[in-house]
MARDRENVO-691694 format. One record per residue (C-alpha): x, y, z; residue in three letters; residue number from 1. Coordinates in Angstrom, 3 decimals, decimal comma. Layout:
xx:yy:zz:r:k
X:Y:Z:ALA:NUM;
...
//
This chain:
xx:yy:zz:r:k
-217,930:86,159:-121,661:MET:1;
-221,876:87,369:-121,834:SER:2;
-225,138:86,274:-119,636:THR:3;
-228,614:86,631:-120,644:HIS:4;
-230,816:86,070:-117,715:GLU:5;
-234,076:87,390:-118,579:ASN:6;
-233,980:90,775:-118,995:ASP:7;
-230,608:91,060:-117,015:PHE:8;
-227,455:91,894:-119,170:ILE:9;
-223,690:90,869:-118,958:VAL:10;
-221,182:91,874:-121,123:GLU:11;
-217,426:91,569:-119,764:SER:12;
-214,682:92,283:-121,579:PHE:13;
-211,029:91,858:-120,597:GLN:14;
-208,534:95,289:-121,070:VAL:15;
-205,010:96,165:-121,025:GLY:16;
-201,499:94,344:-119,709:PRO:17;
-202,966:93,152:-116,216:ALA:18;
-206,175:91,104:-118,633:GLN:19;
-208,651:93,505:-116,400:THR:20;
-212,414:92,217:-116,315:ASN:21;
-214,617:95,064:-117,223:ILE:22;
-218,604:95,001:-116,812:TYR:23;
-221,523:96,106:-119,240:LEU:24;
-224,412:95,407:-117,103:VAL:25;
-227,778:96,890:-118,836:GLY:26;
-231,201:95,888:-118,027:CYS:27;
-233,270:94,826:-121,445:VAL:28;
-236,660:96,378:-120,110:GLU:29;
-235,610:100,591:-119,792:THR:30;
-232,561:100,323:-122,226:GLY:31;
-230,278:101,415:-119,159:GLU:32;
-226,781:99,982:-118,446:ALA:33;
-224,004:100,918:-116,124:ALA:34;
-220,032:100,090:-116,874:MET:35;
-218,721:98,876:-113,923:ILE:36;
-215,101:99,680:-114,035:ASP:37;
-213,777:101,590:-117,105:ALA:38;
-210,248:99,745:-117,885:GLY:39;
-210,261:100,204:-121,089:GLY:40;
-212,092:99,330:-124,779:ASN:41;
-214,435:101,721:-124,497:THR:42;
-215,303:101,692:-128,703:ALA:43;
-216,009:97,282:-127,683:GLY:44;
-218,378:98,539:-125,049:VAL:45;
-220,242:101,157:-126,882:GLN:46;
-221,188:98,431:-129,740:ARG:47;
-221,670:95,634:-127,040:ALA:48;
-224,514:98,318:-126,074:ALA:49;
-225,925:99,593:-129,066:GLU:50;
-226,796:95,653:-130,112:ALA:51;
-228,142:94,905:-127,068:HIS:52;
-230,664:98,731:-127,686:ASP:53;
-228,601:99,854:-124,365:LEU:54;
-227,120:103,197:-122,954:GLU:55;
-224,203:103,965:-120,291:VAL:56;
-225,624:106,487:-118,158:THR:57;
-223,543:105,249:-115,125:LYS:58;
-220,360:104,352:-114,635:ILE:59;
-219,914:102,831:-111,454:LEU:60;
-216,284:102,405:-110,089:GLN:61;
-215,411:99,427:-107,832:THR:62;
-211,408:101,799:-107,127:HIS:63;
-208,986:103,379:-108,528:ALA:64;
-206,933:101,486:-109,702:HIS:65;
-204,829:102,242:-113,077:VAL:66;
-206,060:99,037:-114,505:ASP:67;
-210,287:99,126:-113,714:HIS:68;
-209,853:103,334:-114,225:VAL:69;
-207,451:103,743:-117,807:ALA:70;
-210,624:104,031:-120,398:GLY:71;
-212,487:106,318:-118,294:LEU:72;
-211,361:109,257:-119,650:ASN:73;
-212,824:108,390:-123,186:ASP:74;
-215,935:106,592:-121,894:LEU:75;
-217,116:109,831:-119,347:LYS:76;
-216,777:111,232:-123,397:ALA:77;
-218,332:108,939:-125,466:ALA:78;
-221,183:108,553:-122,913:THR:79;
-221,173:111,490:-119,881:ASP:80;
-222,298:108,771:-117,767:ALA:81;
-221,491:110,084:-114,135:PRO:82;
-218,682:108,388:-112,432:ILE:83;
-219,524:106,587:-108,835:TYR:84;
-216,558:105,549:-106,276:LEU:85;
-216,213:105,716:-102,478:HIS:86;
-214,650:108,815:-101,768:PRO:87;
-211,610:106,384:-99,729:ASP:88;
-210,279:106,250:-103,715:GLU:89;
-209,768:109,281:-103,366:SER:90;
-206,279:109,227:-103,662:THR:91;
-205,902:106,499:-105,800:LEU:92;
-207,855:107,668:-108,054:TYR:93;
-206,572:111,383:-108,091:ASP:94;
-202,691:109,785:-109,115:SER:95;
-203,965:107,769:-111,659:ALA:96;
-201,206:109,819:-113,854:PRO:97;
-198,444:107,774:-111,514:GLN:98;
-199,744:104,990:-111,479:GLN:99;
-199,538:104,542:-114,980:GLY:100;
-196,319:105,575:-114,614:GLN:101;
-195,239:102,877:-112,720:MET:102;
-196,654:100,181:-114,787:PHE:103;
-196,366:101,375:-117,972:GLY:104;
-200,204:102,818:-118,822:MET:105;
-200,586:105,950:-119,579:PRO:106;
-203,223:107,492:-118,696:VAL:107;
-204,345:112,205:-118,440:ASP:108;
-205,481:113,446:-115,521:PRO:109;
-209,032:111,534:-114,680:LEU:110;
-212,487:113,543:-114,766:PRO:111;
-213,880:114,716:-111,598:ASP:112;
-216,099:112,345:-109,388:VAL:113;
-220,071:112,826:-110,105:ASP:114;
-221,084:110,894:-106,476:VAL:115;
-219,104:109,223:-103,923:PHE:116;
-220,961:106,012:-102,683:LEU:117;
-220,759:104,422:-99,295:GLU:118;
-221,572:101,138:-97,766:GLU:119;
-225,226:100,232:-97,367:GLY:120;
-225,923:103,200:-100,211:GLU:121;
-228,257:101,799:-103,563:THR:122;
-227,616:102,391:-106,884:VAL:123;
-230,237:101,333:-109,428:ASP:124;
-229,670:100,141:-113,016:VAL:125;
-232,956:100,406:-114,932:GLY:126;
-235,139:98,388:-112,704:ASP:127;
-232,191:96,490:-111,079:ASP:128;
-231,119:97,722:-108,220:THR:129;
-226,967:97,151:-106,759:ALA:130;
-226,363:97,320:-103,389:GLU:131;
-222,891:99,081:-102,506:VAL:132;
-220,558:96,501:-100,524:ILE:133;
-217,473:98,685:-98,484:HIS:134;
-214,885:96,195:-99,699:LEU:135;
-211,610:97,110:-98,402:PRO:136;
-207,698:95,226:-98,199:GLY:137;
-207,293:96,146:-101,931:HIS:138;
-207,387:99,183:-101,482:SER:139;
-208,678:101,923:-98,955:PRO:140;
-212,414:102,296:-100,856:GLY:141;
-213,096:99,123:-102,522:GLY:142;
-217,036:97,634:-102,768:ILE:143;
-218,900:95,924:-104,510:GLY:144;
-221,863:95,885:-106,629:PHE:145;
-224,383:93,190:-104,803:TYR:146;
-227,660:92,251:-107,607:PHE:147;
-229,321:89,994:-104,388:GLU:148;
-232,231:89,777:-106,787:SER:149;
-230,067:88,822:-109,520:ARG:150;
-227,877:86,684:-106,938:GLU:151;
-224,571:88,364:-108,781:ALA:152;
-221,728:90,785:-106,448:ILE:153;
-219,010:92,452:-108,268:PHE:154;
-216,327:91,901:-106,349:SER:155;
-213,857:93,839:-107,535:GLY:156;
-210,226:92,905:-106,991:ASP:157;
-210,956:90,842:-103,298:ILE:158;
-212,281:87,569:-104,486:LEU:159;
-210,972:85,991:-107,568:PHE:160;
-211,827:81,832:-108,455:ARG:161;
-209,058:80,844:-105,964:ARG:162;
-207,746:83,946:-104,920:SER:163;
-207,647:87,089:-103,655:ILE:164;
-207,005:90,229:-104,793:GLY:165;
-202,739:91,949:-104,081:ARG:166;
-202,378:92,762:-100,614:ILE:167;
-198,558:94,702:-101,304:ASP:168;
-200,165:97,588:-103,247:LEU:169;
-200,539:101,369:-101,670:PRO:170;
-202,908:101,235:-99,042:GLY:171;
-203,852:97,641:-99,047:ALA:172;
-204,568:96,321:-95,954:ASP:173;
-203,789:92,593:-95,079:ARG:174;
-206,934:92,864:-91,634:GLU:175;
-209,170:94,788:-94,032:ALA:176;
-208,609:92,186:-96,643:MET:177;
-209,523:89,342:-94,392:LYS:178;
-212,688:91,200:-93,034:GLN:179;
-213,692:91,620:-96,291:SER:180;
-213,781:88,282:-97,543:LEU:181;
-215,065:87,818:-94,866:ALA:182;
-219,315:89,987:-95,774:ARG:183;
-218,500:87,809:-98,418:LEU:184;
-218,338:84,426:-97,722:ALA:185;
-221,607:84,911:-95,522:GLU:186;
-223,740:85,775:-99,336:LEU:187;
-225,464:83,159:-100,678:PRO:188;
-223,830:79,400:-101,549:ALA:189;
-225,202:80,667:-104,792:GLU:190;
-224,089:84,303:-105,156:THR:191;
-222,501:84,648:-108,542:ARG:192;
-219,116:86,467:-108,132:VAL:193;
-217,960:88,486:-111,740:TYR:194;
-214,615:89,523:-110,110:PRO:195;
-211,683:92,437:-111,900:GLY:196;
-209,538:89,593:-112,435:HIS:197;
-209,915:85,589:-113,512:MET:198;
-212,749:83,530:-114,140:SER:199;
-216,559:84,285:-112,823:GLU:200;
-216,510:81,518:-109,556:THR:201;
-219,593:81,430:-107,663:THR:202;
-219,382:82,304:-103,575:ILE:203;
-220,705:78,620:-102,857:GLY:204;
-217,765:77,210:-104,986:ARG:205;
-214,940:79,826:-102,932:GLU:206;
-215,662:78,640:-99,468:LEU:207;
-215,089:74,895:-100,660:GLN:208;
-211,817:75,883:-102,494:ASP:209;
-210,164:79,005:-101,897:ASN:210;
-207,358:78,159:-99,417:PRO:211;
-208,113:82,159:-98,082:TYR:212;
-211,622:81,820:-97,737:LEU:213;
-210,466:78,400:-95,254:ASN:214;
-207,280:78,868:-93,414:GLU:215;
-205,535:80,700:-91,326:ASP:216;
-203,178:83,516:-93,241:TRP:217;
//
């Protein structure tokens, strides 16, 4: 899937056995791009970046479950771009090889995180800016990258089309998930949601159709 809006490019790829969504987000004006979640297919990401005359200058991790970090070693080696992550994901991040063993996805120890992101900080992708929104629940340090001027959020594994991320994994928290969903529900209805799994949606659509935003569970 690709989205081209004036000078804002979003290319998505589904990777791995969990069909994880990873995203190349680029600014045409500057030629700078960010990879949101390095789950794999580094060669495909690089080809897409080259096709748009983009250079991956940042690797932005919504969280550190193995299906979202399995390609980090390859992408770091290919781009030398700094890795961004919330500090509350450090334990999961460091346990990536053990996670891989559990889920049948061999992963070597990951590169060091270059920048730890906190709630309310911003990250520039060329001329565009994303606000960091801390969204725990699926994992302790899950974050969303909210491009307000583009009416888009990359939500990781918090909000899916008519569903949500799992809350039965180590570090997950049901009440934190409810609070994170409530935060997302406050975004403008037209905000496009680029999730970690399943298809793109909008906040307005989920407020209509998603039981986890409309029912007490």
